[in-house]
OpenMM code with the backbone's topology and positions (N, CA, C; nanometers):
from openmm import Vec3, app, unit

residues = "MET THR GLU SER ALA GLU SER ILE PHE GLU GLN PHE PRO GLY GLY VAL PHE PRO ALA ALA CYS SER SER ARG VAL LEU LEU ASP HIS VAL THR SER LYS TRP GLY VAL LEU VAL LEU VAL SER LEU THR ASP GLY PRO GLN ARG TRP SER GLU LEU ARG ARG ARG ALA GLN GLY ILE SER GLU LYS MET LEU ALA GLN THR LEU ARG THR LEU GLU ALA ASP GLY LEU VAL HIS ARG GLU GLN GLN PRO VAL MET PRO PRO ARG VAL ASP TYR SER LEU THR PRO LEU GLY GLU GLU LEU ALA GLU VAL MET VAL PRO LEU LEU ARG TRP VAL GLY ARG ASN ALA ASP THR VAL ILE GLY PRO ALA THR ARG".split()
positions = [
    Vec3(-0.6640, 1.5714, -2.4017),
    Vec3(-0.5955, 1.4671, -2.3261),
    Vec3(-0.4561, 1.5175, -2.2889),
    Vec3(-0.4130, 1.4890, -2.1686),
    Vec3(-0.2818, 1.5370, -2.1248),
    Vec3(-0.1718, 1.4546, -2.1900),
    Vec3(-0.0529, 1.5125, -2.1892),
    Vec3(0.0622, 1.4439, -2.2483),
    Vec3(0.0902, 1.3119, -2.1778),
    Vec3(0.0797, 1.3096, -2.0438),
    Vec3(0.1079, 1.1862, -1.9698),
    Vec3(0.0035, 1.0799, -1.9993),
    Vec3(-0.1230, 1.1199, -2.0161),
    Vec3(-0.2273, 1.0231, -2.0499),
    Vec3(-0.2041, 0.9670, -2.1896),
    Vec3(-0.1629, 1.0512, -2.2829),
    Vec3(-0.1350, 1.0032, -2.4183),
    Vec3(-0.0242, 0.8981, -2.4163),
    Vec3(0.0800, 0.9218, -2.3400),
    Vec3(0.1901, 0.8262, -2.3385),
    Vec3(0.1464, 0.6932, -2.2778),
    Vec3(0.0573, 0.6950, -2.1801),
    Vec3(0.0057, 0.5707, -2.1231),
    Vec3(-0.0695, 0.4926, -2.2284),
    Vec3(-0.1567, 0.5615, -2.3034),
    Vec3(-0.2347, 0.4922, -2.4050),
    Vec3(-0.1469, 0.4425, -2.5191),
    Vec3(-0.0393, 0.5111, -2.5465),
    Vec3(0.0556, 0.4638, -2.6481),
    Vec3(0.1296, 0.3395, -2.5990),
    Vec3(0.1607, 0.3348, -2.4699),
    Vec3(0.2305, 0.2192, -2.4137),
    Vec3(0.1411, 0.0966, -2.4087),
    Vec3(0.0108, 0.1171, -2.3939),
    Vec3(-0.0841, 0.0065, -2.3810),
    Vec3(-0.1946, 0.0232, -2.4848),
    Vec3(-0.1632, -0.0028, -2.6130),
    Vec3(-0.2609, 0.0235, -2.7187),
    Vec3(-0.3875, -0.0628, -2.7091),
    Vec3(-0.3817, -0.1781, -2.6418),
    Vec3(-0.4996, -0.2633, -2.6278),
    Vec3(-0.5877, -0.2216, -2.5125),
    Vec3(-0.5551, -0.1161, -2.4439),
    Vec3(-0.6257, -0.0713, -2.3245),
    Vec3(-0.5200, -0.0380, -2.2214),
    Vec3(-0.5579, 0.0287, -2.1149),
    Vec3(-0.4567, 0.0650, -2.0149),
    Vec3(-0.3884, -0.0605, -1.9649),
    Vec3(-0.4668, -0.1560, -1.9191),
    Vec3(-0.4137, -0.2862, -1.8811),
    Vec3(-0.5157, -0.3895, -1.9253),
    Vec3(-0.4811, -0.4749, -2.0215),
    Vec3(-0.5765, -0.5775, -2.0666),
    Vec3(-0.6249, -0.6630, -1.9490),
    Vec3(-0.7451, -0.7176, -1.9627),
    Vec3(-0.8106, -0.7913, -1.8541),
    Vec3(-0.7230, -0.9012, -1.7958),
    Vec3(-0.6459, -0.9689, -1.8765),
    Vec3(-0.5640, -1.0805, -1.8284),
    Vec3(-0.4259, -1.0364, -1.7793),
    Vec3(-0.4001, -0.9074, -1.7773),
    Vec3(-0.2688, -0.8553, -1.7399),
    Vec3(-0.2455, -0.8682, -1.5888),
    Vec3(-0.1280, -0.9163, -1.5513),
    Vec3(-0.0949, -0.9333, -1.4095),
    Vec3(-0.0904, -0.7993, -1.3357),
    Vec3(-0.0771, -0.6906, -1.4096),
    Vec3(-0.0743, -0.5593, -1.3457),
    Vec3(-0.2052, -0.5296, -1.2729),
    Vec3(-0.3159, -0.5859, -1.3197),
    Vec3(-0.4439, -0.5631, -1.2520),
    Vec3(-0.4433, -0.6244, -1.1127),
    Vec3(-0.3832, -0.7403, -1.0981),
    Vec3(-0.3756, -0.8051, -0.9668),
    Vec3(-0.2899, -0.7201, -0.8732),
    Vec3(-0.1737, -0.6786, -0.9203),
    Vec3(-0.0854, -0.5959, -0.8377),
    Vec3(-0.1520, -0.4628, -0.8041),
    Vec3(-0.2185, -0.4030, -0.9006),
    Vec3(-0.2872, -0.2768, -0.8757),
    Vec3(-0.3920, -0.2934, -0.7663),
    Vec3(-0.4629, -0.4044, -0.7665),
    Vec3(-0.5608, -0.4326, -0.6623),
    Vec3(-0.4934, -0.4439, -0.5259),
    Vec3(-0.3787, -0.5104, -0.5193),
    Vec3(-0.3081, -0.5278, -0.3923),
    Vec3(-0.2591, -0.3947, -0.3356),
    Vec3(-0.1983, -0.3140, -0.4198),
    Vec3(-0.1327, -0.1926, -0.3694),
    Vec3(-0.2264, -0.0737, -0.3568),
    Vec3(-0.3444, -0.0810, -0.4165),
    Vec3(-0.4363, 0.0317, -0.4039),
    Vec3(-0.5541, 0.0011, -0.3124),
    Vec3(-0.5539, -0.1146, -0.2487),
    Vec3(-0.6580, -0.1398, -0.1499),
    Vec3(-0.6365, -0.0428, -0.0346),
    Vec3(-0.7440, -0.0102, 0.0338),
    Vec3(-0.7339, 0.0846, 0.1465),
    Vec3(-0.6257, 0.0414, 0.2440),
    Vec3(-0.6278, -0.0847, 0.2846),
    Vec3(-0.5326, -0.1320, 0.3854),
    Vec3(-0.3930, -0.1455, 0.3262),
    Vec3(-0.3824, -0.1845, 0.2005),
    Vec3(-0.2515, -0.1950, 0.1368),
    Vec3(-0.1796, -0.0616, 0.1352),
    Vec3(-0.2518, 0.0431, 0.0976),
    Vec3(-0.1935, 0.1779, 0.0941),
    Vec3(-0.1494, 0.2203, 0.2336),
    Vec3(-0.2377, 0.2008, 0.3325),
    Vec3(-0.2059, 0.2467, 0.4684),
    Vec3(-0.0884, 0.1704, 0.5292),
    Vec3(-0.0794, 0.0403, 0.5042),
    Vec3(0.0335, -0.0384, 0.5565),
    Vec3(0.1633, 0.0040, 0.4880),
    Vec3(0.1611, 0.0151, 0.3561),
    Vec3(0.2830, 0.0541, 0.2832),
    Vec3(0.3327, 0.1915, 0.3285),
    Vec3(0.2428, 0.2872, 0.3385),
    Vec3(0.2839, 0.4220, 0.3780),
    Vec3(0.3291, 0.4243, 0.5233),
    Vec3(0.2652, 0.3459, 0.6101),
    Vec3(0.3091, 0.3380, 0.7502),
    Vec3(0.4528, 0.2893, 0.7603),
    Vec3(0.4893, 0.1965, 0.6747),
    Vec3(0.6237, 0.1391, 0.6807),
    Vec3(0.7319, 0.2315, 0.6266),
    Vec3(0.6926, 0.3472, 0.5715),
    Vec3(0.7958, 0.4423, 0.5270),
    Vec3(0.8727, 0.5001, 0.6446),
    Vec3(0.8178, 0.4885, 0.7655),
    Vec3(0.8873, 0.5360, 0.8850),
    Vec3(0.9888, 0.4354, 0.9373),
    Vec3(1.0028, 0.3216, 0.8693),
    Vec3(1.0989, 0.2207, 0.9118),
    Vec3(1.0300, 0.0955, 0.9624),
    Vec3(1.1103, -0.0038, 1.0022),
    Vec3(1.0543, -0.1321, 1.0478),
    Vec3(0.9570, -0.1127, 1.1642),
    Vec3(0.8508, -0.1914, 1.1596),
    Vec3(0.7501, -0.1834, 1.2654),
    Vec3(0.7004, -0.3217, 1.3006),
    Vec3(0.6555, -0.3320, 1.4227),
    Vec3(0.5954, -0.4559, 1.4707),
    Vec3(0.4465, -0.4553, 1.4370),
    Vec3(0.3877, -0.5744, 1.4479),
    Vec3(0.2464, -0.5946, 1.4197),
    Vec3(0.1595, -0.4921, 1.4935),
    Vec3(0.1820, -0.4786, 1.6238),
    Vec3(0.0978, -0.3909, 1.7054),
    Vec3(0.1103, -0.2450, 1.6620),
    Vec3(0.2303, -0.2038, 1.6196),
    Vec3(0.2485, -0.0668, 1.5728),
    Vec3(0.1682, -0.0427, 1.4449),
    Vec3(0.1739, -0.1400, 1.3536),
    Vec3(0.0983, -0.1268, 1.2286),
    Vec3(-0.0519, -0.1233, 1.2559),
    Vec3(-0.0962, -0.2037, 1.3487),
    Vec3(-0.2395, -0.2093, 1.3805),
    Vec3(-0.2861, -0.0769, 1.4413),
    Vec3(-0.2031, -0.0153, 1.5243),
    Vec3(-0.2385, 0.1147, 1.5823),
    Vec3(-0.2433, 0.2229, 1.4748),
    Vec3(-0.1492, 0.2187, 1.3837),
    Vec3(-0.1432, 0.3212, 1.2800),
    Vec3(-0.2593, 0.3112, 1.1814),
    Vec3(-0.2939, 0.1904, 1.1438),
    Vec3(-0.4049, 0.1692, 1.0496),
    Vec3(-0.5318, 0.1451, 1.1303),
    Vec3(-0.5755, 0.2478, 1.1977),
    Vec3(-0.6903, 0.2359, 1.2881),
    Vec3(-0.8096, 0.1754, 1.2158),
    Vec3(-0.8718, 0.0793, 1.2822),
    Vec3(-0.9906, 0.0147, 1.2264),
    Vec3(-0.9636, -0.1148, 1.1534),
    Vec3(-0.8371, -0.1454, 1.1267),
    Vec3(-0.8058, -0.2693, 1.0563),
    Vec3(-0.8212, -0.3867, 1.1536),
    Vec3(-0.8819, -0.4937, 1.1073),
    Vec3(-0.8965, -0.6128, 1.1911),
    Vec3(-0.7671, -0.6923, 1.1880),
    Vec3(-0.7503, -0.7801, 1.2856),
    Vec3(-0.6311, -0.8658, 1.2874),
    Vec3(-0.6250, -0.9494, 1.1603),
    Vec3(-0.7400, -1.0045, 1.1217),
    Vec3(-0.7459, -1.0883, 1.0011),
    Vec3(-0.7042, -1.0101, 0.8768),
    Vec3(-0.7542, -0.8866, 0.8631),
    Vec3(-0.7223, -0.8070, 0.7449),
    Vec3(-0.5772, -0.7617, 0.7461),
    Vec3(-0.5224, -0.7302, 0.8631),
    Vec3(-0.3815, -0.6930, 0.8702),
    Vec3(-0.2943, -0.8114, 0.8305),
    Vec3(-0.3267, -0.9291, 0.8822),
    Vec3(-0.2497, -1.0495, 0.8467),
    Vec3(-0.2579, -1.0761, 0.6971),
    Vec3(-0.3759, -1.0657, 0.6415),
    Vec3(-0.3949, -1.0912, 0.4984),
    Vec3(-0.3194, -0.9889, 0.4141),
    Vec3(-0.3283, -0.8630, 0.4522),
    Vec3(-0.2603, -0.7570, 0.3781),
    Vec3(-0.1091, -0.7752, 0.3829),
    Vec3(-0.0549, -0.8034, 0.5012),
    Vec3(0.0892, -0.8241, 0.5138),
    Vec3(0.1358, -0.9449, 0.4337),
    Vec3(0.0592, -1.0544, 0.4388),
    Vec3(0.0956, -1.1740, 0.3602),
    Vec3(0.0970, -1.1430, 0.2109),
    Vec3(-0.0032, -1.0715, 0.1650),
    Vec3(-0.0124, -1.0370, 0.0228),
    Vec3(0.1043, -0.9486, -0.0192),
    Vec3(0.1313, -0.8438, 0.0590),
    Vec3(0.2401, -0.7517, 0.0242),
    Vec3(0.3763, -0.8192, 0.0341),
    Vec3(0.3892, -0.9141, 0.1256),
    Vec3(0.5134, -0.9911, 0.1359),
    Vec3(0.5289, -1.0817, 0.0140),
    Vec3(0.4209, -1.1488, -0.0254),
    Vec3(0.4254, -1.2367, -0.1429),
    Vec3(0.4559, -1.1572, -0.2704),
    Vec3(0.4117, -1.0321, -0.2748),
    Vec3(0.4387, -0.9461, -0.3902),
    Vec3(0.5808, -0.8911, -0.3895),
    Vec3(0.6544, -0.9125, -0.2809),
    Vec3(0.7923, -0.8638, -0.2730),
    Vec3(0.8027, -0.7188, -0.2313),
    Vec3(0.6977, -0.6650, -0.1689),
    Vec3(0.6977, -0.5247, -0.1284),
    Vec3(0.7280, -0.5056, 0.0194),
    Vec3(0.6993, -0.6083, 0.0993),
    Vec3(0.7203, -0.6035, 0.2438),
    Vec3(0.8078, -0.7209, 0.2851),
    Vec3(0.8998, -0.6940, 0.3758),
    Vec3(0.9880, -0.7979, 0.4306),
    Vec3(0.9439, -0.8280, 0.5728),
    Vec3(0.9322, -0.9565, 0.6027),
    Vec3(0.8946, -1.0010, 0.7373),
    Vec3(1.0173, -1.0648, 0.7998),
    Vec3(1.0574, -1.0157, 0.9173),
    Vec3(1.1751, -1.0706, 0.9847),
    Vec3(1.1376, -1.1128, 1.1257),
    Vec3(1.1502, -1.2420, 1.1495),
    Vec3(1.1202, -1.2951, 1.2824),
    Vec3(1.2493, -1.2986, 1.3627),
    Vec3(1.2462, -1.2356, 1.4803),
    Vec3(1.3630, -1.2307, 1.5677),
    Vec3(1.3651, -1.3553, 1.6560),
    Vec3(1.4816, -1.4157, 1.6773),
    Vec3(1.4912, -1.5365, 1.7606),
    Vec3(1.4974, -1.5027, 1.9099),
    Vec3(1.3902, -1.4431, 1.9592),
    Vec3(1.3837, -1.4035, 2.1005),
    Vec3(1.2536, -1.4541, 2.1605),
    Vec3(1.2490, -1.4508, 2.2933),
    Vec3(1.1265, -1.4851, 2.3640),
    Vec3(1.0801, -1.3639, 2.4415),
    Vec3(0.9594, -1.3208, 2.4325),
    Vec3(0.8565, -1.3732, 2.3430),
    Vec3(0.8914, -1.3416, 2.1971),
    Vec3(0.8304, -1.4142, 2.1044),
    Vec3(0.8622, -1.3939, 1.9622),
    Vec3(0.8401, -1.2489, 1.9193),
    Vec3(0.9271, -1.2012, 1.8333),
    Vec3(0.9159, -1.0656, 1.7805),
    Vec3(0.9274, -1.0724, 1.6289),
    Vec3(0.8349, -1.0075, 1.5622),
    Vec3(0.8364, -1.0011, 1.4161),
    Vec3(0.8345, -0.8547, 1.3760),
    Vec3(0.9262, -0.8180, 1.2891),
    Vec3(0.9315, -0.6822, 1.2368),
    Vec3(0.8987, -0.6857, 1.0880),
    Vec3(0.8274, -0.5836, 1.0439),
    Vec3(0.7931, -0.5681, 0.9026),
    Vec3(0.8595, -0.4425, 0.8509),
    Vec3(0.9105, -0.4502, 0.7285),
    Vec3(0.9748, -0.3345, 0.6672),
    Vec3(0.9510, -0.3398, 0.5166),
    Vec3(0.9784, -0.2291, 0.4508),
    Vec3(0.9658, -0.2242, 0.3065),
    Vec3(1.0896, -0.2828, 0.2402),
    Vec3(1.0699, -0.3551, 0.1332),
    Vec3(1.1815, -0.3997, 0.0495),
    Vec3(1.2198, -0.2814, -0.0392),
    Vec3(1.3300, -0.2895, -0.1122),
    Vec3(1.3627, -0.1798, -0.2051),
    Vec3(1.2484, -0.1520, -0.3046),
    Vec3(1.1826, -0.2558, -0.3518),
    Vec3(1.0699, -0.2374, -0.4433),
    Vec3(0.9532, -0.1685, -0.3715),
    Vec3(0.9298, -0.2069, -0.2467),
    Vec3(0.8259, -0.1429, -0.1666),
    Vec3(0.8568, 0.0031, -0.1394),
    Vec3(0.9841, 0.0332, -0.1166),
    Vec3(1.0247, 0.1732, -0.0957),
    Vec3(0.9986, 0.2562, -0.2203),
    Vec3(1.0298, 0.1981, -0.3355),
    Vec3(1.0062, 0.2679, -0.4626),
    Vec3(0.8567, 0.2967, -0.4809),
    Vec3(0.7746, 0.1990, -0.4501),
    Vec3(0.6295, 0.2169, -0.4610),
    Vec3(0.5799, 0.3214, -0.3609),
    Vec3(0.6269, 0.3135, -0.2378),
    Vec3(0.5826, 0.4069, -0.1343),
    Vec3(0.6159, 0.5516, -0.1717),
    Vec3(0.7263, 0.5718, -0.2428),
    Vec3(0.7647, 0.7076, -0.2849),
    Vec3(0.6566, 0.7725, -0.3705),
    Vec3(0.5871, 0.6928, -0.4514),
    Vec3(0.4814, 0.7508, -0.5341),
    Vec3(0.3468, 0.7502, -0.4628),
    Vec3(0.3328, 0.6686, -0.3587),
    Vec3(0.2064, 0.6624, -0.2856),
    Vec3(0.1936, 0.7733, -0.1821),
    Vec3(0.3034, 0.8159, -0.1236),
    Vec3(0.2984, 0.9202, -0.0201),
    Vec3(0.2360, 1.0481, -0.0761),
    Vec3(0.2760, 1.0957, -0.1943),
    Vec3(0.2086, 1.2149, -0.2478),
    Vec3(0.0587, 1.1914, -0.2725),
    Vec3(0.0213, 1.0726, -0.3144),
    Vec3(-0.1203, 1.0420, -0.3334),
    Vec3(-0.1948, 1.0523, -0.2010),
    Vec3(-0.1386, 0.9951, -0.0959),
    Vec3(-0.2032, 0.9988, 0.0353),
    Vec3(-0.2106, 1.1425, 0.0886),
    Vec3(-0.1075, 1.2227, 0.0628),
    Vec3(-0.1112, 1.3645, 0.1023),
    Vec3(-0.2266, 1.4356, 0.0313),
    Vec3(-0.2401, 1.4082, -0.0991),
    Vec3(-0.3481, 1.4702, -0.1765),
    Vec3(-0.4834, 1.4296, -0.1198),
    Vec3(-0.5003, 1.3023, -0.0908),
    Vec3(-0.6260, 1.2533, -0.0340),
    Vec3(-0.6535, 1.3221, 0.0997),
    Vec3(-0.5521, 1.3316, 0.1850),
    Vec3(-0.5694, 1.3970, 0.3141),
    Vec3(-0.6113, 1.5427, 0.3016),
    Vec3(-0.5528, 1.6131, 0.2048),
    Vec3(-0.5861, 1.7549, 0.1839),
    Vec3(-0.7259, 1.7737, 0.1250),
    Vec3(-0.7704, 1.6799, 0.0441),
    Vec3(-0.8922, 1.7003, -0.0334),
    Vec3(-1.0122, 1.6158, 0.0075),
    Vec3(-0.9963, 1.5289, 0.1044),
    Vec3(-1.1055, 1.4391, 0.1418),
    Vec3(-1.2307, 1.5142, 0.1847),
    Vec3(-1.2161, 1.6175, 0.2675),
    Vec3(-1.3334, 1.6915, 0.3131),
    Vec3(-1.4027, 1.7650, 0.1990),
    Vec3(-1.3254, 1.8120, 0.1030),
    Vec3(-1.3834, 1.8813, -0.0125),
    Vec3(-1.4604, 1.7836, -0.0993),
    Vec3(-1.4039, 1.6680, -0.1231),
    Vec3(-1.4650, 1.5708, -0.2128),
    Vec3(-1.5796, 1.4944, -0.1457),
    Vec3(-1.5552, 1.4459, -0.0251),
    Vec3(-1.6519, 1.3609, 0.0457),
    Vec3(-1.7370, 1.4397, 0.1428),
    Vec3(-1.6803, 1.5434, 0.2004),
    Vec3(-1.7474, 1.6185, 0.3052),
    Vec3(-1.6820, 1.5852, 0.4377),
    Vec3(-1.7041, 1.6698, 0.5384),
    Vec3(-1.6433, 1.6436, 0.6697),
    Vec3(-1.6888, 1.5070, 0.7232),
    Vec3(-1.5963, 1.4408, 0.7905),
    Vec3(-1.6278, 1.3101, 0.8503),
    Vec3(-1.7306, 1.3272, 0.9590),
    Vec3(-1.8241, 1.2356, 0.9629),
    Vec3(-1.9226, 1.2400, 1.0708),
    Vec3(-1.8694, 1.1631, 1.1898),
    Vec3(-1.8899, 1.2172, 1.3053),
    Vec3(-1.8380, 1.1522, 1.4256),
    Vec3(-1.9514, 1.1161, 1.5152),
] * unit.nanometer
topology = app.Topology()
chain = topology.addChain("A")
for resn in residues:
    res = topology.addResidue(resn, chain)
    for name in ("N", "CA", "C"):
        topology.addAtom(name, app.Element.getBySymbol(name[0]), res)
């Protein structure tokens, strides 16, 4: 067992995260496919709905709305509505979201480098 794994098990002697632990809910939110892609997209700075939808290709309007609402409720994404016509809404990372994104970007890089090896080339 690696040193880092040992320290995790020492921190959580009843299991990594007990079934009733709120960390499981947060882990589900931030590790969902769309949650990861939205959070990492926002590392480039504030973006509008349409920009996020273009970046997270394949996401439905409903799923983007749900993901943004969830991440906003978790305190990871900030939603700012501009008082202009037509209405403009910008999304950005909160300081907590920025901290999370810092550890997610290397994960996404690893996935990008290794996806073809693990899964095989994408079929088109």
